[in-house]
C-alpha positions, 0 to 999 in steps of 0.5 A, spaced: 640 254 800 633 258 797 626 256 799 626 255 792 631 250 791 628 246 797 621 247 793 623 244 787 627 238 790 621 236 794 617 237 787 621 231 785 620 227 791 613 228 789 614 225 782 617 218 785 611 217 789 607 219 783 610 214 779 607 209 784 600 212 783 600 216 776 593 217 777 594 222 783 600 225 780 598 233 781 596 231 788 603 228 790 607 233 786 603 238 790 604 234 797 612 234 795 612 241 793 609 243 799 613 239 804 619 242 801 617 249 802 614 247 809 620 248 814 621 255 811 616 257 814 619 259 821 623 264 817 621 269 822 620 264 828 627 261 830 629 259 823 632 253 821 630 250 828 622 251 829 620 247 823 627 244 822 628 236 824 634 233 820 633 227 824 626 226 828 623 228 821 627 223 817 625 218 822 618 220 821 618 221 813 621 213 813 615 211 817 611 214 813 614 212 807 614 204 810 606 205 811 605 207 804 609 202 801 604 197 805 597 200 804 598 206 798 593 210 798 593 217 795 593 219 802 598 215 805 603 217 799 601 224 799 603 224 807 609 220 805 611 225 800 610 231 804 614 228 810 620 226 805 621 232 802 621 236 809 626 231 812 630 232 806 629 240 806 632 239 813 637 235 812 640 239 806 641 245 809 647 243 813 650 243 806 649 250 805 652 256 809 651 259 816 645 262 818 647 270 818 645 276 814 651 275 809 653 267 809 659 269 804 662 272 809 662 264 813 662 267 820 656 263 823 657 255 825 649 255 825 647 251 819 641 247 822 638 245 829 638 238 831 633 237 836 636 229 837 643 232 838 640 238 842 645 243 838 646 246 831 650 243 826 655 246 823 655 248 816 658 244 810 658 250 805 658 246 799 653 251 797 656 257 799 650 261 801 643 261 799 642 265 792 649 263 790 651 261 783 652 254 786 644 255 788 642 257 782 645 252 778 642 246 783 635 250 782 636 249 774 638 242 775 632 241 779 627 245 775 628 243 768 626 236 770 621 239 774 618 242 768 618 236 765 614 232 770 609 238 771 603 240 767 598 246 767 598 251 773 604 247 777 608 247 770 607 255 770 609 254 778 616 251 776 617 256 770 616 262 775 620 259 781 626 259 775 625 266 774 624 268 781 631 264 783 635 267 778 632 275 780 634 273 787 641 270 785 642 277 781 640 282 788 642 277 793 648 281 796 644 287 795 638 285 799 642 283 805 645 290 805 638 293 804 635 289 810 641 291 815 638 299 812 631 297 814 633 294 821 636 300 823 631 305 822 625 300 825 622 303 831 624 300 838 618 297 839 618 292 832 625 290 833 624 284 838 620 281 832 626 282 827 630 276 826 637 277 830 641 276 823 637 282 821 638 286 827 645 284 828 647 287 821 643 294 822 646 300 826 649 300 833 642 302 835 639 295 833 645 291 836 644 295 842 637 293 843 638 286 841 644 286 847 638 288 852 634 283 851 
């Protein structure tokens, strides 16, 4: 799924917590949005593994939610919102496509890494790939309520997110081709810092460099 999909899902998680503390709506919406986006900060450093914790993250989120119910302060509610949104992101990645440059080809069996199981979980492909029409439909299903529960800069951010998501969907397959071309002309010394899925999608020089490592 797109990062925007996860971010909007996190925003709605924040909205649920905001119902408990309406005076902290902006804080809790922002915490949920940040939590929904945070796992994808590992995009270039072990994507869907380094910051994705579908099991441990869920345990931590449930503990934080329990603590927030016992002591519902703005801080505890924000932490619970952030962690629950992050856990939802990691767990829902298994519903999407595999970790590959062209996930619509369904060649990868890596959806998200489970540190608890010490293995990759296989993709279910209910959302075939990030940027698919299914994914865009989910973005709008989340984004329209998101527009209703936000105001000010957050509402503008949600509107921009919908536009960015639609644009990405239109360009998704072309971007994969472009990424492979760019990876194919990068200097040798840069290749170790390029994610494997991009290297594998490039030309033979890129693939050979990847195999030497």
